[in-house]
N, C-alpha and C positions, 0 to 999 in steps of 0.2 A: 467959606460960606458967608460971604458978606451980606447977602440979601435974606438969609435965614434969620427969623426973629431969635433973640437971645433970652427968651423967657425961661429961666431955670427953676423957678418956684411955682408951684401950683396955687392958683387962687382958691378961695373958699368955694366958688361956683364950680371950678374944675374938680376940686376934691369931692364935691357932692355928686358930680357926674361919674367919676371913677367909682365911688362907693356904691352907686346905683347898680353896678354890675353884679355885686354880691348879694347873697341871700339876706344879709343883715346890714343894710347900709348905715343905720344909726350906730351900730357897734363899731363899724369901721371908722366912722367920723369921730366917735368918742375916743378910739385908740389914737387917731391922728391928733386930736386936741391935746391928749396927755403926752404923746410921744410923736411929734411931727417929723422926726428923723427915722421913723420905723417903716421899712418897706412892707408891703402886704402881698399876698397871693389872691388874685381875683379871677373869677371865671370869665371865659370868652364866650361869644356867641349871642349875647343879648344886647349889651350896650356897645360892644365893639368886638372886632377880631384883631389879631395881631399877626403881622408878617415879620419874621425875624430873619435878618440877613447878616452875613459876616460884616464886621465893622467897616472895612474899607469900601466894600461894594455898597453897603447901605448908605454910606456917606455920599458916594457918587449918585445913588438914586435920589437921595435927599437934595443934593445940589441941582440935579435935573428938574426935580419937582418945583423948586423955588426959582431957578433961573429961567426955565423954559416952559413951565407948566402952571398949574393952578395953586401951587403950594402944597403943604401937607397938613395932616391932622397932628395930634400929639405924637411926639417921637421921644423915645428913651434909649439910653445906652446901658446895657447890663451884661457883664462878663464877656466883653469882646464882641457883642452882637448889637445890632441896631434893631429896636422894636418899633415898627411902624404901625401905629394904631389905624385901623381901617374899618370900613362899614361892615356890619354883620353880614355874613354870607361870603365875604371875600376869601376866607380860608378854603372854602369848598370850591370856589370857581377859579381862583388864580392858577392852581397847578394845571387844570385842563386847558386854560388859555395859553399857558406857556408851552404845553405839548402841541396844541393846535398850531401855534406859530412856529413850531419846531425849535423852541428855545428851552425845552424841558430837559429833565435829567435822564429820561429813558431813551433807549434807542442808540443813537450814534455817539459813542464816547469820544470820537475824534472829530466830530463835526461841530456845528454851532453850539451844541449843548454844553460844551466846556466853557463857554463865555459867560453864562449866567450861573453862578454858584447855586447850590441847593438852597432854596428859600424854605424856611420852616413856617408853615401856615397853621396858626392856632385859632380854632373856631369852637363851635358847640361841642361841649364835652372836655375841652382843654382848659387849663388855667395857666396864668403867667404871673411872675413876680414883677410888681410895678415899683418903681423907686418911691421913696418917701416924698411927701409934698414939699418939704423943706430940708432936703438932704444936705449934709455937710459938704463943704468944698473939697473936691478931689475924691469923692466917694466912688466906689466901683459901679454903683447904680445911680444914674442921674438923668434928669430931664434935659433934652436938647431943645424941644419945643413942648412946653408944659401946657396941659389943658387949662383954659381960662374961662370957659363958659359951661353952662349946664347942657348945652347942645352943640358941641364942637363939630365943625365940618370934618368928615372922615372920607378919605379917598376910597373909591371902589376898586374892584379887580382890574378894570380896564386901565385906570390911571396908573396903578402899580405895575401892570404889564408894560405900559408905555415907558415908565421910568426905568424898569429893569432892562428893557431892550436898549434904550438910549444909553444907559450906564455901561452895558456890555459892549455896545458899538464904540463908545468913547475909549474903552479900555483896550480894545483890539483895533489898532489902526492898520488897515490893509492898503497896500499900494500895488498898483499894477506894474510899477517900474522896479527892477531889481536894484539893490543897493549899489552905490558907486564902486567900481572895481570888480564887479561880478561879471564873468563872461556871459554873453547872451547865448541862449539856445538857438541853434540854426537847424531848421527843418527843411528837408529836401522835398518840396511840393511836387517835383516832377515825377516822383514815384507813386503818386496817387493813382488809383485805378478808376 
């Protein structure tokens, strides 16, 4: 991820934005001033939604967003999952977009649906654990792209759909040619009716 920014610590403006998601932002900021290594649980749906992807697939999505797209909003890693912070409403809309594009988890277990792993979408009524603003090196929860402003740009459902589909296509390389040494199928077209 050479083009992805390496901001691993949250700025004071970024911390203020994160804290604004909670009911008591001043209490959250006071906690972080006293213990900057403390992760907190924040509600989704007002300041941000979060799309949680398995680590490897999330990394491929993030690579696509930075290499071929508009970049990403804040991104954290927590317990083997990538937390992609997104615009409010994304959690409600993204699953239906994946289904509409036939990349969803319902339907055909042997079709394209297997290429995009289940994405957990956290929106209104959900809460997520966010890493500490200044977590220790090697922590289980860490920022890959830390929030640095009071109004960070957040991708919407269409951009995350695009990134998921691109990451899935890159993971599954399909060739119309059989591997070398594989006998070709021969069809007798004279038997057509």
